[in-house]
C-alpha positions in Angstrom: 183.4 -99.4 112.0 186.8 -99.0 113.6 186.5 -102.5 115.2 185.6 -104.0 111.7 188.6 -102.2 110.1 191.0 -103.4 112.9 189.6 -106.9 112.5 190.2 -106.9 108.7 193.6 -105.4 109.0 194.6 -108.1 111.6 193.2 -110.9 109.4 195.1 -109.5 106.4 198.3 -109.6 108.4 197.8 -113.1 109.8 196.3 -115.0 106.9 199.0 -114.5 104.3 201.6 -116.0 106.8 199.4 -119.1 107.4 197.5 -119.3 104.1 200.3 -120.6 102.0 201.3 -123.6 104.2 200.2 -126.8 102.4 200.7 -130.4 103.5 201.9 -132.6 100.6 200.0 -135.6 99.4 202.4 -138.3 100.0 201.9 -141.3 97.6 205.2 -143.1 98.2 204.9 -146.4 100.0 207.7 -147.4 102.4 210.0 -145.5 104.8 210.6 -142.0 103.7 211.9 -138.8 105.1 210.0 -135.8 103.7 209.4 -132.1 104.4 206.3 -131.4 106.4 205.1 -128.7 104.0 204.7 -129.1 100.3 206.9 -126.0 99.8 205.7 -125.3 96.2 206.2 -128.8 94.7 204.1 -128.5 91.6 202.2 -131.7 91.9 201.7 -131.6 95.7 203.9 -134.7 96.1 206.1 -133.1 98.7 209.9 -133.3 99.1 211.8 -136.4 100.0 215.4 -137.2 100.7 216.6 -139.0 97.5 219.6 -140.2 95.6 220.6 -137.9 92.7 219.9 -139.3 89.3 218.3 -142.7 88.8 219.0 -145.5 91.1 221.9 -145.7 93.6 224.1 -142.6 93.6 226.9 -141.3 95.8 225.0 -137.9 96.1 221.8 -136.9 97.7 219.2 -134.1 97.2 215.6 -133.4 97.9 213.2 -134.7 95.1 209.5 -134.8 94.6 208.2 -137.7 96.6 207.7 -140.0 93.6 204.7 -142.4 93.8 207.1 -145.1 92.8 210.9 -145.3 93.0 213.1 -147.0 95.5 215.6 -144.3 95.6 213.5 -142.1 97.9 213.2 -144.8 100.6 215.3 -143.9 103.7 214.9 -144.8 107.3 216.1 -142.9 110.4 217.7 -145.2 113.0 217.4 -143.5 116.4 219.7 -146.0 118.2 222.6 -145.1 115.9 221.4 -141.6 114.8 221.9 -142.7 111.2 219.8 -142.2 108.1 220.1 -145.4 106.0 218.8 -146.3 102.6 215.9 -148.8 102.8 216.8 -150.0 99.3 220.5 -150.2 98.8 222.4 -152.4 101.2 224.4 -150.8 104.0 224.7 -147.2 102.8 224.0 -144.2 104.8 223.5 -140.5 104.5 226.7 -138.5 105.3 227.6 -134.9 105.5 230.8 -135.8 103.8 231.4 -132.9 101.4 231.0 -129.8 103.4 233.0 -127.7 100.9 230.5 -128.5 98.1 227.9 -125.8 98.1 225.3 -127.8 96.1 226.0 -131.4 97.2 227.3 -131.5 100.7 225.5 -134.8 101.5 226.4 -138.2 100.2 225.4 -141.8 100.3 228.4 -144.0 101.5 229.0 -147.2 103.3 227.4 -147.2 106.8 229.9 -146.6 109.6 228.6 -145.8 113.0 232.0 -144.5 114.0 231.8 -141.9 111.3 230.6 -138.6 112.8 229.7 -137.3 109.3 227.0 -139.9 109.4 225.2 -139.0 112.7 222.1 -136.9 112.8 219.7 -136.2 115.6 216.1 -135.9 114.9 214.2 -133.6 117.2 210.6 -134.6 117.2 209.4 -131.4 118.9 210.9 -129.1 116.3 210.8 -131.7 113.5 214.5 -130.8 112.7 217.2 -133.0 111.6 220.4 -131.7 113.1 224.0 -132.6 112.5 225.2 -135.0 115.2 228.4 -133.2 115.7 226.8 -129.6 115.7 223.2 -129.3 117.0 223.0 -125.8 115.9 222.9 -126.8 112.2 220.0 -128.4 110.4 219.4 -130.4 107.2 217.5 -128.1 104.9 216.6 -127.6 101.2 217.6 -124.7 98.8 215.1 -122.2 97.8 215.7 -123.0 94.2 213.6 -125.6 92.5 215.1 -127.5 89.5 213.3 -129.6 86.9 214.0 -133.3 87.2 212.2 -134.9 84.4 208.5 -135.1 85.1 209.3 -134.1 88.8 211.3 -131.5 90.6 214.4 -131.3 92.9 216.2 -129.1 95.3 219.6 -129.1 96.8 219.9 -130.8 100.2 222.0 -128.5 102.4 223.1 -127.7 106.0 222.5 -124.4 107.5 222.3 -122.8 110.9 218.9 -123.8 112.3 218.0 -120.3 113.7 218.3 -118.8 110.3 215.8 -121.0 108.6 212.1 -120.7 108.1 210.3 -123.7 109.5 209.0 -124.9 106.1 212.6 -125.5 104.9 213.7 -127.5 107.9 210.8 -129.4 109.4 211.0 -133.1 108.4 208.6 -136.0 108.8 210.0 -139.5 109.3 207.5 -142.0 108.0 207.7 -145.7 108.3 
């Protein structure tokens, strides 16, 4: 009986930690960068890097990976360590407003010499790190906002070692 009690206690401690992790059901076609886990997205669509608002915008956030919509299409370019829009000509993700607590990332004209536009993707950890400071990762806020029929979160930068994996593990698709 003691062995059964110990087994049940161990299972109760382990299962809650792993039981909530869910893989999103990605329906978006084309190159996207999305979180590996669904992280409470209501429709199981996952979270993609996205332009804020409809169409091209100068600000980025994380948004439900919409089944259609070109503003979630982004490619990681490993040769230049840049994240470029696959829809809008010659614009790239940049950590260009570090003082802005809600919108530190923008979408600006690509410039390989601009250090704010360099990001290193670590395939082993699935982290996107700031090119100038490998201790900081691209992450999403804990707060979910309504965004029409979808949801959004702020796209942020934080110390990698302070983040739970589900908030910082990205999949580069396409």
